[in-house]
N, C-alpha and C positions, 0 to 999 in steps of 0.2 A: 859310780860315775866313770871311772877309768875303764871298766869293762864295756860299758855302753858306748863309750867313745871309740874303743877298739872295734867293736862290732859295726858301728856306723862307717868307719873308714874301710873296713873289709867289704862291706856291702857296696860302697861307692866304687871301689876298685874292680869288683866283679861286674858291675853294670858297665863301667867304662870299657872293659875288655870284651863283654858279651856283645854289645851293640855292633862294633865293627865286624866281629866274627859272624853274627847273623847276616849282616849286609853281604859279606864275601860269600857265605854259604848259598845265598839267594842269587848271586850274580853268575855271569857266564865267563869262565876263565879265558876262553879263546878270544871272546869279544874284548876282554880287558886288555889282552895282549896286543890285539889289533889296534885298539884305540889308545894305547899308552904312549904314542909317539908325541912329537912336539907339535905336529900339525893337527888342526881340528878336523873332525870327521863329519861329512855331510850326511844328513839324514836320507832315508829311502826315497822320500818324495823329491828331494833336490837331485838325487842321482838319476831318478826316473825322467825328471824334466830335461836334464842334460842329455840323456841317451836318446830321448824323443827328438830333441832338436837335431842331434847328429844324424839320426835316421832320416828326418825330414830333408836335411841338406843332401844326404846321398840319393834320396828319392828324386829330388828336383834335378840334381846333376845327371842322374840316369836318363830321365825324360828328355832333358835338353840334348844330351849326347846322342841319344837314339835319333832325335829329330835331325840333328846335324849330320849324323852318319847317313841317314836315309837320303838327305839332300845331296851329300857328297857323292854317294853311290849313284844317284840319278844323274848328277852333273857329269860324271865320268862316262856313264852310258850315253849321254847326250853327245858328248864330244867324239865318241867312237862310232856314232851312227853313220851309215852311208848316206851322204847328203845328195849324191848324184851330181855334184859339181865340185870343182876344186877353186878355192878362194885365193890361193897364194899367187902373188904377182899379177893380180887382175885389178884394173881401175875402171871406174864407171863414171858417167856424167849424163845428165838428162837434158834434153831440149824440147821445147814446145814449137813445132814448125807449122802449126796450123795458120797462124795469121801472117807468116812470112812466106808460105808457099801454099796458096789456096787451091790450086789445081792439083789433082792427083798425080799428074805426070811430072810436075815440078817437084813434088815431095819425093817421088821415086828417084828422080835425077839428083836431088840433093843428097839423098842416103847413098847412092852409088858413088858420087864424087867424094863424099866424106870417108867412106870405107876405103876407097882407093888411096886417098891421101894418107890416111892413118896407117895403112899396110906398108907404105913406103917410108915411114918414119923409122929412124934408127932405134934398134932395141925392141921393136914390136913384133910379136910372133903371130898373133891372130886378132882379128877385129870382127865383132858381131854387133847387131842391133836388135833390141827387143822392146816390145810394148809392155812387158811384164817381167821384171827382174826378180829372181828369188831374194828373199829377205828384205824386200822393199815394199813400201805401200803402193797401191795401184796408182798409175799416172793417167789412166784413161779407162775405157771400157775393157774389161777383162773376162767377160763371160759371153757365151753365145748359145742360142738354142740349137738343138740338133735332134735328128732321128736317122736311123739306119735307112738306107734305100730300100724301098719296098714296104716299110711300115707306114701306117696312116699318119698324115701330118696333123698335129693337134691345132686347136684354135690359138689365136695369138698369145693369150695369157697363160697357156698350159704347156708350152714347150719345155721339156727338160733342158737343163743347162749344163754346160761343161766350161771348165777354165780354158781360156784362149790366150795365146801369145802370137803376136805378128812379129816375124823375125827377118833379118837380112844378114848378108855377109856370112862369116864363118862363126856363127853364134855358138854352135855346139862345140867347135874346136876351141873357141876362147874360153868356154867353161869346162872343157874336157868331159863333156857328157857323152857317153858311148852310144854308137849307133848299133842297134841290135839286129835290125832286119831292113832290107830295102836300101834306099839311097837318101841323101840329103837334098835340099834345094840346090839348084844350079841355074845357069843361064836359060835353060829351057822353060823355066817357070816364070815367064813374064805375063804381062796383061793379056795379050791375045791368045795365049795357050790355055788348054783346058785347066780348070782350077784343080789344084792338088792340096794335100795336107800331110802333115806328119803327126803321129800320135805317140804318147808315151805308153810304157808297159802297163800302167794302171788302166788306161782306156782299153788297150787290147785284151787285158784279162777280163775286164768287165763284160765286153761285148763279143769276144771271139774265142774266149777259153783257149783251147789248145790249137785252134785253127790259125792259118796264116792270114793276117789281116791285109797284107799287100794286095792291092788291086780292088779291095772292097771300097764301096762308095757310101758317103754319108751326106745327108742333107743338112747344111749349116745355115742358120738363120742369125747373122751378125747385123742386128737391126740398125745399129748406129749409122753405118755408111755403106752397107752392102745389102742387096736383096737376097732372097733365099736362093741358094745355089747348091748344086750337087758337086761334092768334092771327092776326088779319088785318093786313097791312102797310098803313099809312095814310100813311106819309112816308118820305122819304130825306133824310138830312142829310150834311153834309160830314164827311170823316174827321178824327179827332182823334188826336193822338199821346199816348196815355195813359201809357205806361210811361216816357217821356222822349223828348227831341227826337231822339235817335239811333235810336229803335225805330220801325219802320214801323207805320202804323196797322193795328190788328187788327180783324177783322170784329167788329161790335158791334150788339147790339139794345138798344133803350130801351123800358122798360115804364112805364106810368102809375102813379104812386104811389096814386092814388085806387082803382085796381083791384087793386093789390097793396101794402098799407100796410106798408112796411118800417120798421124802428125805428132802424137806424144811418144817420144822415143828416148830410150836409155842406150848409149853406146857402151860397149864392153870390149876393153882392150887388154889382151894378155901380153905382158912384157917378158922379154928374155930373162932378166934378173933384176932390173931396177924399175920399180913401180913408180918412183917419184919422177923419173924421166918420162915415162909413158904418160903420167898424169899432165905433165907440162905439154907434151905433144898433143894430147887430147884437146886441152884448151886452145893451143896455138892453131892447130888445123881447123877447128870448128869456128874459131874466131876469124880466121883468114877467109873462110867460105862466106860467113855472114856475121859481120861485127855487131849488128843490131840484135842478134838472137843470143841471149846469155846461156851459159852452161850451168845448170843448176845442180848444186850439191856434188861437185866433183870429189870423189874420194876412192878409197880402195874397197874391194869387196870383203877383205879381211876386217876392215873397220865396220862394215855393215853386219858382218857375223858377231863380232864382239858386242856391238850395240844390241843385237837381238838376244844376247846372253846376259846383258847387264843386270836385269831384274833378278834373274835366278842367282847370279854371282853375289849380288848384294844380300839377298836373303840368306844365302849359305854362310857368308862372312859374318853377318849379324848374329845368326843363331849359333854359329861356332864359337864366336866371342862370348856370348852369354854362357854357353855350355862349358867352356874352359874356365871362365870365372866361377861358375857353380861348382866345378870340379875341384878347383883350388880351395874354395870355401869349405867344401865337404872334407877334404883332406885335413884342413886346419881344424875343423870341428872335431873330427874323429881323434886327431892327435891330442887336442886339448882335453877331451873327455878321458881318454886312455891315460894320458900323462897325469892328470889330476887324480884319477882313481889310483894310479900306481903310487903317487906321492902319499896318498892317505894310507896305503898298505905297506909303507916302508918298514915299519916295526915288524909287521907279520912276515914280510919277505926276509928280513934279517934273521928272525927266529928260525924260519924254515931252512935258510942256508946254513945256520949254525948247527942245525940238527942233521945236516948232510944232504939236503935237497939238491939235485942236479940242476945246472944252469938252464939246460934245454927245457926242463919242466917248468921252471919259473918264466922263461920266455914264452912258452906255449900258453901258460895260464894267463899272462898279461895280454897276448896277442889274441887270444880266443874271445875274450870279451869284446874287443874292438871289432874283430871280423864278424862277430855275430850281428852287431848293429849294422855293418856294412851289407851283410847278406840280406837282412830284412829290407834295408833301403833299396838295394838292387831289385829285389823281388817286386817291391811295391812300385818302384820306378818303371819297371818293365810292363806291369799291368797297366799303369797309367799311360805309358807311351802307346801301348796296343789300343787302349780305349780311345785315345785322342788322335789315333793314326788318320782318321777320316779328314781331319783338318789339313793334313799334308797331302792327301791323295791327289789333289788337283795340281800340285807342284812336282809330282814324281813322274819320272819317265823310265819305263822298262824296269821298275822297282815297285814292289808292294810295300804297303805300310807295315807289314809283318814280316819283313825280310829277316829270316833267322841268323844268317851270318853277321848282319849289323848288330843285332841284339847280343850275340855271343861276343863280338869284338868289344862292344861297350862294356859288358860285364868284365871281361879280361882287363881292360884299361882301368876300370874303377877298382878292381881287386888288387892289381899291381900297385896303384897308387896307395891303397889302403895298407898294404903290407909295409910299404915304407913309413906311413903315418903311425902304425902300430908298433913297428919294429924298433923305432928309436926309443920310445919309453921303455920297452922291454929290455933292450940292451943296457939302458941306463940303470934299470932296476938291479941287474945282476952285478953291477959295478959297485953296489953300496957294500961297504965292509959290515959284516955281521956285528962286530963289536961296537961300531958307531951306531948301528940301528938299535942294538939292546941298550946302549947307554942312553939313547933318546927315550 
């Protein structure tokens, strides 16, 4: 009995020691070291989900930043474009003189008197009048049919059309639009004199190429108040962007108001330095001439310019706000994933440092995992931005949806941000004392 009891106890002790030994023999020692810390270790599926979410955040941030970058580049190009006129210190105001001056001679006299009074006002440098002001909606007829002299005249409904502006005073001086050839209108160009016209460079390029258009004659059909008349070109001026800074200058002809007294008119006044004073003078002088005729929408030409850019500025600000928010979220996401992964590897890092691993190798290993996610996200975001570039094409000016410098700059911004997001956990990892990590 005693021998059997001893044998039983010996067998029990062997089994008690053999089972843990078998478990250890079947396990992975390195994994046991990694997972022996105080913190719990997430499974592969959880880590994959975290990485996927971080990559998705970087992808979205890349797409939004590329869109904002393209709009910003386009906006800068738009501001630098040659407008053909100078908006600084220019004030404008519109009047409808038709019902107040029904006879053409009275309309012509009203414009002459108004221009003379405004020129004499203090602080005024130049005064002009137009029926079609750049950056403004039409206030009357702004197109005319035309053919070059010698060409067959088409039937009434088939005349080709050209943008037309009726002007008076020193209109081009007020806008600082340069004279390229010939002369401007002067006192010779009144009603009894032969009809004349000024054309812009776009019109001259279209019809005369390298030839001199001065002296050439054009049949103009301004059907609202003028019969078909042959007009001689006496001058060529620089192109103006009438419809907006994004629109190429259209071929335009300018007619003298004294020869075609139009009633819907915008006064253009260039001030020496104080546009507010010039605006007060514009109101005062026109009211003094006819108190029953209101001055509509008196403002500065700079304000008209800013109004024309408002929609583009809003879209840029909106997209940039979302892009910066997405960049911030992506940085936080990458930081969170790397920081959490680093915390799970505290025990491993402590062992490696205790065995003599260099700090730079630890930092490189920690940052490499985060930057790999960022690289994948940037690549996917660039592909998505290129695929969706057509949606932005209509809003771009002098910039393509696949502008390489914009893509490169966005990639640099995201990588620089990610270096900070991954660098902080990496530096924190090497500050862990190996003894503390091993004790854990």
